[in-house]
C-alpha positions as CSV (number, residue, x, y, z in Angstrom):
1,M,-7.6,11.5,-20.2
2,K,-3.8,11.6,-20.4
3,I,-2.3,10.3,-16.9
4,L,1.2,9.8,-15.7
5,V,1.6,6.9,-13.2
6,T,4.7,6.8,-11.0
7,G,5.5,3.3,-9.5
8,G,4.1,1.5,-12.1
9,T,6.6,-1.2,-12.2
10,G,5.2,-2.7,-8.9
11,Q,2.0,-4.8,-8.5
12,L,-0.5,-2.1,-7.7
13,G,1.2,0.6,-9.9
14,G,1.1,-1.8,-12.9
15,A,-2.3,-3.2,-12.3
16,V,-3.5,0.6,-12.1
17,A,-1.6,1.5,-15.3
18,R,-3.2,-1.5,-17.1
19,A,-6.7,-0.8,-16.1
20,L,-6.1,2.9,-17.4
21,V,-5.0,1.6,-20.6
22,E,-7.9,-0.7,-20.9
23,R,-10.6,1.7,-20.3
24,G,-8.8,4.1,-23.1
25,D,-6.8,6.6,-21.3
26,A,-3.6,8.0,-22.7
27,V,-1.0,6.5,-19.9
28,R,2.6,7.7,-19.5
29,A,4.5,5.8,-17.0
30,L,7.6,7.1,-15.2
31,V,10.4,4.4,-14.9
32,R,14.0,4.2,-13.4
33,D,14.9,1.9,-16.0
34,R,13.5,1.0,-19.3
35,G,15.2,-2.2,-19.2
36,R,13.2,-3.0,-15.9
37,L,9.8,-2.4,-16.4
38,G,8.1,-5.3,-14.1
39,Q,4.1,-5.2,-14.3
40,L,4.4,-2.5,-17.2
41,E,5.7,-5.1,-19.8
42,G,3.7,-5.4,-22.8
43,L,1.4,-2.4,-22.0
44,D,0.5,0.1,-24.8
45,L,1.9,3.3,-23.0
46,E,4.6,5.8,-23.1
47,L,7.5,5.6,-21.1
48,V,9.6,8.2,-19.6
49,E,12.8,7.8,-17.9
50,G,13.0,9.6,-14.3
51,D,12.9,9.3,-10.5
52,V,10.8,10.9,-8.0
53,T,13.8,11.6,-5.9
54,R,15.4,13.5,-8.9
55,P,13.3,16.6,-9.2
56,D,15.0,17.6,-12.7
57,T,13.6,14.7,-14.3
58,L,10.0,15.3,-13.7
59,P,9.2,18.3,-15.9
60,A,9.2,15.8,-19.1
61,A,7.2,13.3,-17.2
62,V,4.2,15.9,-16.1
63,A,4.4,17.8,-19.5
64,G,0.8,17.9,-21.0
65,V,-0.8,15.4,-18.6
66,E,-4.1,16.2,-16.8
67,A,-3.8,14.0,-13.9
68,V,-0.9,12.0,-11.9
69,A,-1.5,8.9,-10.2
70,H,1.4,8.9,-7.8
71,L,2.0,5.3,-6.6
72,A,5.8,5.6,-6.3
73,G,6.9,4.8,-2.7
74,V,8.8,2.4,-0.5
75,V,7.6,0.1,2.1
76,S,9.9,-0.5,5.3
77,H,9.7,-1.0,8.9
78,G,13.5,-1.2,9.4
79,T,14.7,0.9,12.1
80,D,17.4,2.3,10.3
81,D,15.5,3.0,6.9
82,G,14.0,6.4,8.0
83,P,16.1,8.6,5.8
84,H,15.5,6.7,2.7
85,V,11.9,6.1,3.4
86,F,11.1,9.8,3.9
87,A,13.4,10.9,1.0
88,V,11.0,8.7,-1.3
89,N,7.5,8.8,0.3
90,E,7.5,12.5,1.4
91,G,10.3,14.2,-0.5
92,G,9.3,12.3,-3.8
93,T,5.7,13.2,-3.2
94,A,6.8,17.0,-2.9
95,H,8.8,17.0,-6.1
96,V,5.8,15.4,-7.9
97,L,3.4,18.3,-6.5
98,D,5.8,20.9,-7.6
99,A,6.5,19.4,-11.0
100,A,2.7,19.0,-11.5
101,A,1.6,22.3,-10.2
102,A,4.3,23.9,-12.7
103,A,3.0,21.9,-15.5
104,G,-0.8,23.0,-14.9
105,V,-1.8,19.4,-14.2
106,R,-5.3,19.5,-12.8
107,R,-5.1,16.4,-10.2
108,V,-2.7,14.6,-8.3
109,L,-3.9,11.3,-6.8
110,L,-1.7,9.8,-4.0
111,T,-1.7,6.2,-3.1
112,S,-1.3,6.4,0.7
113,S,-2.1,3.7,3.1
114,I,-4.2,2.8,6.2
115,A,-1.0,3.4,7.9
116,A,-1.3,7.1,7.7
117,L,-4.2,6.7,9.7
118,G,-4.3,6.4,13.6
119,Y,-4.8,2.9,15.0
120,V,-8.1,2.5,16.9
121,T,-7.9,2.6,20.6
122,D,-11.2,0.8,21.3
123,P,-10.1,-2.9,20.7
124,D,-13.5,-3.6,19.3
125,G,-14.1,-0.3,17.6
126,V,-14.0,0.4,13.6
127,G,-12.1,3.4,12.5
128,D,-12.6,5.8,9.5
129,E,-10.7,8.5,7.6
130,D,-11.0,10.8,10.5
131,T,-9.4,8.7,13.0
132,P,-6.7,10.7,14.8
133,Y,-3.1,9.9,13.8
134,N,-1.6,8.7,17.0
135,W,1.8,6.6,15.9
136,A,4.0,9.6,15.9
137,G,7.2,9.3,18.2
138,R,7.6,5.6,17.9
139,G,10.0,5.5,15.0
140,L,7.5,4.2,12.7
141,H,9.2,5.8,9.4
142,Y,6.9,4.4,7.0
143,H,3.8,5.4,8.9
144,D,5.3,9.0,9.4
145,S,6.3,9.5,5.8
146,K,2.8,8.4,4.4
147,R,1.0,10.8,6.8
148,A,3.5,13.7,5.9
149,A,3.0,12.9,2.2
150,E,-0.9,13.0,2.5
151,A,-0.7,16.3,4.4
152,R,1.3,17.6,1.3
153,V,-1.3,16.3,-1.1
154,L,-4.6,17.1,0.8
155,G,-3.1,20.6,1.8
156,E,-2.6,21.6,-1.9
157,T,-4.1,24.9,-3.1
158,R,-2.2,24.7,-6.7
159,L,-4.1,21.6,-7.8
160,E,-6.7,19.1,-7.0
161,G,-5.1,16.8,-4.4
162,V,-6.7,13.3,-3.4
163,A,-5.6,10.4,-1.5
164,V,-6.6,6.7,-1.2
165,N,-5.7,4.6,1.7
166,P,-5.7,1.0,0.7
167,G,-5.9,-1.7,3.3
168,I,-3.5,-4.9,3.3
169,T,-4.0,-6.0,-0.3
170,F,-4.2,-9.5,-1.8
171,G,-4.0,-10.4,-5.5
172,A,-1.7,-11.7,-8.2
173,G,1.7,-10.2,-9.0
174,D,2.7,-9.9,-5.1
175,L,6.4,-10.6,-6.0
176,H,7.6,-8.9,-2.8
177,Q,5.1,-10.8,-0.5
178,H,3.4,-7.9,1.1
179,G,-0.1,-9.1,1.6
180,G,0.5,-12.4,0.2
181,R,2.8,-13.4,2.9
182,V,0.1,-14.5,5.1
183,L,-0.6,-17.5,2.6
184,L,3.1,-18.6,2.7
185,Q,3.2,-18.3,6.5
186,V,0.3,-20.6,6.9
187,K,1.5,-23.1,4.4
188,A,5.0,-23.3,6.5
189,G,2.8,-23.4,9.8
190,M,2.7,-20.8,12.5
191,P,2.7,-21.2,16.2
192,G,0.4,-18.1,16.4
193,V,-0.8,-14.9,14.9
194,P,-0.6,-11.4,16.3
195,S,-3.3,-10.2,18.5
196,G,-4.3,-7.3,16.3
197,A,-6.7,-6.5,13.6
198,S,-6.5,-4.9,10.3
199,T,-8.3,-4.0,7.1
200,F,-8.0,-6.3,4.2
201,T,-9.1,-6.0,0.2
202,T,-8.5,-7.4,-2.9
203,L,-5.9,-5.9,-5.8
204,S,-8.9,-5.6,-8.1
205,D,-11.0,-3.6,-5.8
206,V,-7.9,-1.4,-5.0
207,V,-7.6,-0.6,-8.7
208,A,-11.2,0.2,-9.2
209,G,-10.9,2.4,-6.3
210,H,-8.0,4.5,-7.9
211,L,-9.9,5.1,-11.0
212,G,-13.0,6.3,-9.0
213,A,-10.8,8.7,-7.2
214,L,-9.2,10.0,-10.0
215,D,-12.7,10.6,-11.6
216,R,-14.8,11.4,-8.7
217,G,-12.5,12.0,-5.7
218,R,-13.2,15.3,-3.9
219,P,-10.2,17.8,-3.6
220,G,-8.6,17.6,-0.1
221,Q,-10.1,14.3,0.8
222,R,-8.9,10.8,1.9
223,Y,-10.8,7.4,1.0
224,V,-10.1,4.1,2.7
225,L,-10.0,1.1,0.1
226,G,-10.9,-1.6,2.5
227,G,-13.9,-3.6,2.8
228,H,-13.0,-6.4,5.3
229,P,-12.1,-5.3,9.0
230,L,-10.8,-8.5,10.6
231,T,-8.8,-9.8,13.3
232,F,-5.5,-11.6,12.1
233,L,-6.8,-14.9,13.5
234,D,-9.8,-14.4,11.3
235,L,-7.7,-13.4,8.3
236,Y,-5.2,-16.4,8.7
237,A,-8.2,-19.0,9.0
238,R,-9.1,-17.7,5.8
239,A,-5.9,-17.9,4.1
240,A,-5.4,-21.3,5.5
241,A,-8.7,-22.6,4.0
242,I,-7.3,-21.5,0.7
243,V,-4.0,-23.0,1.0
244,G,-5.6,-26.1,2.4
245,V,-4.1,-26.4,5.8
246,A,-5.1,-26.4,9.4
247,P,-5.5,-22.6,10.6
248,P,-3.7,-21.2,13.3
249,V,-5.5,-21.0,16.7
250,R,-3.4,-19.0,19.0
251,T,-2.8,-15.3,19.4
252,L,0.5,-13.7,20.1
253,S,0.5,-10.5,22.3
254,Y,2.7,-7.4,22.1
255,P,5.1,-8.2,24.6
256,M,5.6,-11.8,23.2
257,L,6.2,-10.6,19.8
258,R,8.7,-7.8,21.1
259,A,10.6,-10.4,22.9
260,V,11.0,-12.1,19.5
261,A,12.0,-9.3,17.7
262,L,14.5,-8.1,20.3
263,L,16.1,-11.8,20.2
264,D,16.2,-11.8,16.4
265,R,18.1,-8.6,16.5
266,L,20.5,-10.0,18.9
267,T,21.1,-13.4,16.8
268,A,20.7,-12.0,13.0
269,P,24.6,-10.9,13.0
270,L,25.3,-14.7,14.1
271,T,22.7,-16.6,12.0
272,G,23.1,-14.5,8.8
273,R,18.9,-14.4,8.7
274,P,17.0,-11.4,8.7
275,P,14.8,-10.7,11.8
276,R,11.2,-12.5,11.7
277,V,9.7,-9.5,13.0
278,T,10.9,-6.1,14.2
279,P,10.0,-4.1,17.1
280,A,8.0,-1.9,15.0
281,L,6.1,-4.7,13.4
282,A,5.3,-6.1,16.8
283,F,3.7,-2.9,18.0
284,I,1.8,-2.2,14.7
285,S,0.5,-5.9,14.2
286,T,-1.2,-6.0,17.8
287,R,-3.0,-2.7,17.6
288,N,-6.6,-2.4,16.1
289,R,-6.4,-1.2,12.3
290,R,-9.9,-2.0,11.4
291,Y,-11.4,0.8,9.2
292,R,-14.7,1.1,7.4
293,S,-14.8,2.0,3.5
294,D,-18.3,3.7,3.6
295,K,-17.0,7.1,2.3
296,A,-15.4,5.4,-0.7
297,I,-18.4,3.2,-1.3
298,R,-20.7,6.4,-1.1
299,E,-18.4,9.0,-3.3
300,L,-16.4,6.6,-5.3
301,G,-18.7,3.6,-6.4
302,Y,-16.3,1.5,-4.3
303,A,-17.7,-2.1,-4.2
304,P,-15.5,-4.4,-2.3
305,R,-15.9,-8.1,-3.4
306,P,-14.8,-11.0,-1.0
307,V,-11.4,-11.1,0.5
308,E,-11.2,-14.7,-0.5
309,E,-11.0,-13.8,-4.3
310,G,-7.8,-11.7,-3.6
311,L,-6.4,-14.4,-1.4
312,R,-7.2,-17.1,-4.1
313,A,-5.6,-15.1,-6.9
314,C,-2.7,-14.4,-4.9
315,W,-2.1,-18.0,-4.1
316,D,-2.8,-19.3,-7.5
317,W,-0.3,-16.9,-8.8
318,Y,2.4,-18.2,-6.2
319,V,1.6,-21.6,-7.4
320,G,2.2,-20.6,-10.9
321,Q,5.6,-19.0,-9.9
322,G,6.7,-22.2,-8.1
323,L,6.4,-20.4,-4.6
324,G,3.3,-22.1,-3.4
């Protein structure tokens, strides 16, 4: 199958592109700069320059492909980043869909996020793909933009639109310290961890889930790619065991984290240091975001392995990079 990959220079996009190449697909990657290939370096694939926010660059990218794996996106929880986040996450998705439909592409797979699902109001409950979205109105630009992008993809009538919703992902190549930040935090020592819970997974599992969704995902459907719905206290204990330090034992409530966020906002201009936590992250990290992955297991052949495998791979990579 000939597949266009967007967002391939990043950790997940590069891993998906590599897996597609290794299984024999003809892969084309959309890149903004041929001199900055990131995770695509050394892969046997075709490169085309363009940007999902520049629709005039997309017709050449989608010409002749059967499917698009759309992983390009931006993660930000800053209060002032809304226009940029929406321009890339929702606007870029709209541009990709329009170009793909015009070119006769059969399927577009969107890499969404569990952020596009509502949090679980029962503190002890576990949600799924149908958990109602309830983040709206809180200025959570990343969540709202991913939900809006999903709505465009899953509502498509011109082509087959499918979405996957990875949990917090651990694996090698986490240069921007998305999931792997927890490992560096436990190494540095933490007074406590957020009182909430989330869904965690490994990079290799999320990659396999993408391939399964490209091949077998039902049009108009989303699939949670998780496997490990855990409290942050549990997750940080597992991370501490990998790093070889004592785990944090105290949880921090939303009021406590919000107070830290507001204090950091006031002192950041004086200290020159970025805030340790934003008001948005204070709220997000104290909610229950545990979701089951039964649908992906049943329909995509998703088979999550222990989250410790992802934590170990991420930590070993950090050590190799001099970060651990």
